Wavefront OBJ file of the C-alpha trace (Angstrom):
o trace
v 16.986 54.263 145.009
v 17.780 50.732 144.585
v 21.418 49.898 145.182
v 21.064 46.283 144.486
v 20.464 46.460 140.736
v 22.454 49.528 139.761
v 25.540 49.082 141.846
v 26.843 46.006 140.024
v 25.968 47.651 136.711
v 27.873 50.748 137.697
v 30.842 48.657 138.830
v 30.814 46.764 135.523
v 30.523 50.047 133.610
v 33.385 51.473 135.637
v 35.574 48.425 134.929
v 34.688 48.591 131.241
v 35.488 52.289 131.195
v 38.842 51.731 132.997
v 39.648 48.787 130.676
v 38.743 50.855 127.599
v 40.836 53.819 128.857
v 43.785 51.566 129.726
v 43.591 49.772 126.407
v 42.953 52.615 123.964
v 43.493 56.003 125.660
v 46.265 55.453 128.206
v 49.022 54.099 125.835
v 48.887 57.062 123.390
v 48.886 59.490 126.335
v 51.875 57.739 127.962
v 53.633 57.603 124.583
v 52.971 61.322 124.007
v 54.210 62.148 127.500
v 57.312 59.974 127.005
v 57.974 61.628 123.628
v 57.525 65.045 125.195
v 59.849 64.096 128.069
v 62.423 62.777 125.585
v 62.256 65.991 123.516
v 62.676 68.135 126.634
v 65.640 65.983 127.754
v 67.173 66.171 124.254
v 66.646 69.936 124.211
v 68.328 70.306 127.588
v 71.193 68.073 126.464
v 71.532 70.085 123.255
v 71.505 73.303 125.286
v 74.205 71.910 127.575
v 76.204 70.763 124.561
v 75.728 74.161 122.909
v 76.862 75.901 126.087
v 79.919 73.618 126.209
v 80.691 74.377 122.561
v 80.260 78.082 123.263
v 82.690 77.860 126.163
v 85.138 75.855 124.027
v 84.802 78.402 121.224
v 85.417 81.224 123.716
v 88.558 79.472 124.973
v 89.716 78.874 121.383
v 88.958 82.513 120.547
v 91.058 83.715 123.481
v 93.855 81.329 122.482
v 93.819 82.520 118.860
v 93.618 86.140 119.977
v 96.653 85.695 122.225
v 98.541 83.927 119.421
v 97.646 86.776 117.065
v 98.856 89.335 119.571
v 102.088 87.413 120.051
v 102.594 87.152 116.292
v 101.878 90.865 115.903
v 104.375 91.682 118.649
v 106.942 89.400 117.006
v 106.363 90.994 113.607
v 106.626 94.484 115.110
v 109.862 93.643 116.921
v 111.276 92.076 113.741
v 110.275 95.169 111.767
v 111.914 97.422 114.335
v 115.039 95.270 114.296
v 115.115 95.312 110.506
v 114.554 99.077 110.539
v 117.564 99.441 112.843
v 119.610 97.211 110.544
v 118.592 99.291 107.532
v 119.572 102.477 109.360
v 122.940 100.956 110.292
v 123.471 99.792 106.709
v 122.588 103.270 105.471
v 125.035 104.810 107.954
v 127.763 102.430 106.794
v 127.007 103.168 103.157
v 126.962 106.898 103.900
v 130.347 106.660 105.643
v 131.826 104.775 102.699
v 130.319 107.283 100.260
v 131.594 110.164 102.405
v 135.090 108.707 102.448
v 134.956 108.195 98.687
v 133.752 111.762 98.084
v 136.425 113.182 100.421
v 139.106 111.102 98.712
v 137.838 112.208 95.305
v 137.871 115.850 96.476
v 141.404 115.498 97.815
v 142.518 113.951 94.540
v 140.816 116.733 92.546
v 142.394 119.416 94.767
v 145.799 117.790 94.303
v 145.290 117.720 90.529
v 144.217 121.370 90.491
v 147.160 122.310 92.712
v 149.534 120.492 90.389
v 147.921 122.146 87.364
v 148.224 125.574 89.041
v 151.894 124.885 89.789
v 152.484 123.935 86.188
v 150.729 127.084 84.982
v 152.710 129.152 87.488
v 155.952 127.561 86.350
v 155.047 128.276 82.768
v 154.246 131.917 83.614
v 157.387 132.331 85.697
v 159.432 130.836 82.858
v 157.744 133.125 80.360
v 158.267 136.133 82.630
v 161.875 135.137 83.227
v 162.421 134.860 79.507
v 160.699 138.185 78.966
v 162.810 139.759 81.684
v 165.979 138.255 80.351
v 165.059 139.439 76.905
v 164.482 142.984 78.135
v 167.678 142.938 80.163
v 169.629 141.724 77.184
v 168.041 144.272 74.928
v 169.078 147.099 77.092
v 172.532 147.911 78.034
v 173.861 146.120 80.946
v 173.419 148.857 83.415
v 172.758 148.164 87.120
v 169.931 150.631 87.479
v 168.118 149.423 84.358
v 168.651 145.846 85.466
v 167.019 146.570 88.882
v 164.109 148.362 87.186
v 163.481 145.351 84.952
v 163.624 142.956 87.920
v 161.173 145.169 89.830
v 158.734 145.099 86.914
v 159.067 141.329 86.641
v 158.477 140.803 90.349
v 155.436 143.130 90.174
v 154.080 140.896 87.385
v 154.386 137.795 89.564
l 1 2 3 4 5 6 7 8 9 10 11 12 13 14 15 16 17 18 19 20 21 22 23 24 25 26 27 28 29 30 31 32 33 34 35 36 37 38 39 40 41 42 43 44 45 46 47 48 49 50 51 52 53 54 55 56 57 58 59 60 61 62 63 64 65 66 67 68 69 70 71 72 73 74 75 76 77 78 79 80 81 82 83 84 85 86 87 88 89 90 91 92 93 94 95 96 97 98 99 100 101 102 103 104 105 106 107 108 109 110 111 112 113 114 115 116 117 118 119 120 121 122 123 124 125 126 127 128 129 130 131 132 133 134 135 136 137 138 139 140 141 142 143 144 145 146 147 148 149 150 151 152 153 154 155 156
């Protein structure tokens, strides 16, 4: 083996190979690695941003859920309050209606009482006239007079 002739040729071939690799092969490899590194970094940033958005959405969800619960509680309390008001209004209306019905009943009873009195007066007057007529038709005799009055009072 002769080192004298092949060693400089091998060194020149090595330098040519390194120059060729650095000129034509190394830049696309570095560019591909840089692109890959950039995509991985962008993916990690997007994942972090997505996680942040997820956390923000979770916070917003909890906030909206609490607001909804508060609104539901407010609506329920308003409905209960309104229900109580309606019941109170109904009680008031019922009391007024009751008073009106009682007053109407009292007025009707008074009218019927007055009508019964008038009918009774008319009957008593008719019976008195009938009794007087019978007394006058008969002789004025004390016993007959008492009999007639007894009959009249039995008719009342």
